[in-house]
N, C-alpha and C positions, 0 to 999 in steps of 0.2 A: 628339256622341259623346265620351265621356271616354276618352282614350287613355293607356295606361301602356306606356312603352318600358322593357323590362328589359334592362339592359346599356348601359354608357356608353362603349363603344368606338367605333371608326370608323363602323360601320354604324348603331348606335343614334343617334349624333350626326348622322349624315347624314339619317336619317329625321326627326329632330326639326327640323333646320334646313329641310328640304324642306317639311314640313308647315306650318311657320311662314311660310316665304317664299310659299307658295301660298295662305295664308289658309284652309286647309281645316279648321283648328281654332283655338281661341283659346289664349292662354297659360294661361288658367285651367283649360282642359280637357285640357291636355297635361302629362303627368307622366313623370318619368324615375326609374328605380331603379338605384342603383349599390351595389356591395358595400363599398368602402373609403371612409372619411371623406375621404380626399384626392381621390378621384374625385367624390364628392358635391360637394365645394367647387369643383372644376374645372368641373363641369357647371353648377352654380349661377351661375358667373361669366358664362356665355353668355346668361343671362336669357331663355331660351326657354320654360321652363315650371317647374313645381314639381319639385324634386328631393328624393327620399327615400332613406333608407339601410336601411329595414326593410320587408320585404314586407307584413307584417300591417297596416301603416299606410296602404298605398296600393292593394293588390290588390283588396280587396272593393269599392271604389267605382268601378272601371274597367269600361267597356263592352267595350273591346278591349285585349287584352294582346299586345304584340309581343315575342317572345323573340329578342333580338339578342345572344346570347352564343355563345361558341365551343362547337362540339358536344362537345368533350371535357369541358366544364364542365356538361353537361346533368344528370348525376346529382346534382351539388350543387344545381343550380337546382331540380330536381324535388323534392328533399328540403325546400328552403326554401319551396316553393309548396304543399306537401302540405296539403290540407284548406282552403286559402284560395280556390281557384278554384271558381266556381259554374257550374252547367250552362247558365245563360243568357249567360254571357260568351263572347265569341269570342276564340280564341287564334290568332294569326298567328306562325308559326315560320319563321325564316330560317336555322335551324341545319342546315348541310349534312349529309346522311346520316341525320338523325334522322327516322324514319318516323312517319306518322300514327298507326299502331297503338301505337307506343311512347308518343307524346304523349298519346293518349287514355287509355291504361292508367295512365300516371304521374300525369296531372292530373285524371282522372275527369270530363272534360268532353267532350260530343259535337261541339261546334262548333269545328272545327279547320281552319285554312287553312295550307298549307305552300307557301312561296315560295322561289325561288332568284334573288336579284338578282346583279349583278356590280359590279365596282369603279367603272366610269364613272357609277354612280348618284350618286357624290360630287359630280359637276358637272351633274347633271340629264340625263345622256346614257346612263343605264343601260338594261339589258334584264332584265326580270323575268318568269320563268315561274311560274305558281302554280296550285294545285288546292285542292279543299276536300272536306269530308265532306258528306253529304246533309243533315245537320242545319243547316248554314249556310243561312239564307234568301237569296233572290235580292237583297233589299234590302241585307242585310249584305254580301253579296259585292260588290255595286256600290260600296258605301261603301269597302270595303277596296281595291278596284281603283282607285278615285279617289285614295286615299292613295298607293298604289304608283306610280301614274302621275305623281306629283309628282317622281319621280326618273328619269323617262324613259319608255320604251315597256314595255307589258305584254302577255302572252299567257296566256289561260286554257287549261289542258290537262285533259282528262277523266281520264286515267290517271296515277296517282302515279309510275309508272315513267318517264314523260316528264320528271319533275323531275330524275331522275338523268341523263337524256340532255341536258337543258338545262344541267346542271352541267358536262358535258363540252364543250358547244359555247359557250354564252354566259358561263357562270360562269368557266371556265378560259380561255375564248377570248382575253381581253386579253393573257394571257401568251404565247399563240401569236403574236399580232401583234407584241409586243415582241421576241420571239425572232427573227422575220424582220427586223424593223427593225434589231436589233443586228447581224445578219449583214451587212446591206447597209451599215451604218455602218462596220463593220470592213473591208469591201471598199473603201469610199470612202477610208478611211485608207491602205490599201495602195496606192491609186492617187495618193496625194499630197495629198489634202484634209486640212485641219486638222480637229480634233474638232468645232469649232463649225460649220464648213462642211458636214461630213458629216451632222451632226445636222439642219441646216436642209434639206439636199437630201432626206434620207430622210423626215423628219417631214412636210414640205410635200407630198412626192409621195404619201405614204399619205393625208394629209388630202384632197388634191385628187382622188385616184382614188376614194375612198369617196364624196365629194360628187358627183362626176360620175356614178357608178353610181346613187346615190340619186335624182338628178334625171332619170334617163332610164328608158326601158322596156326597155333592153337587158340581156341576160344577161352574166355574167362571160365566157363563151365569146365572145360578140359583141365585147366590148371587147378581149379578147386578140387577136382577129383584126384589129381596127382598128389596134392598136399594132404587131403583129408582121407587117411586110411581108415578102414572099418574098425570101429571101436577105439579110435585113437583120440589124441588131444584136440585136433582141429575139428573133428566131428562133434566133440563135446561143446566146443565154442559155438559152432554153427547151430547146434541144437539150442543153446542158451539164447542165441539171437532171436529164436522163435521161428516158426515155419513161415518164412518169407516176410516176417514183420519188419526187419531192418530194410530189406530190399524195397518193400512197399512204402516204407517211410521216406526213403530217398527218392523214389519215383514220385510220391505225392509232393515232396518238397520242390522237385524240379517243375512239376505242373503248376505249383503255386507261384514260382518265380516267373514262368511264362505268362500266367494270367496277369501278374502285376506289370510285366513289361507291356502287355497289350493295353492294360488300363492306363498306364502312363502315356501311351501314344494317342489316347482318345481325347 
């Protein structure tokens, strides 16, 4: 499969590196397209695949086009690709909020896959939700899923609306985790720990808690009960959070993120 990654930013480079590292494609079959001569030169220095600066030179020969540009740049991208994309080519878009109908109309192709990765994809620990049009064959879908899986875990969703929901949970989710971590680091600082000590205490606690959860069959509620003994320190902390107040705040935040993702797509 000849792959063209359009966009030489963080995610475009993440995919190129992941594909190369997993040996799911060859350097000969991997192509990257960037707008500026400076970015073309920078990408070429990585020696991952062939780097191009003009769509007409590389789009027609690709089997899979990966659109890895910022959603606000999509009108410019669509104009550059107009008339170049062929019906047999598969288009994989990771542009947040850009809907399948918009892609289909702008590019004139029926084979579209829309995906939402997240930041940990950069280290192979990402979470990607994806969906597709009916025109994408099962074999093509499996090929694309194998590519996406080089950056972490994947889940296929039947309805496109679930992509906006995944944006709110896994797409924006790392920021929620960092928000909670920062608050605990600040609390540790107030208790007299140095910045380095606070960072170690909090980061290792999060890492260990997630790993413990992943290796067990217990729910979050089960683990909370194990940590929070009656009349103990954890119970005092949970009480200070308010009866469900922090939980409800996080759920409200996720809902707000989903609503914004839907708004961006309209």
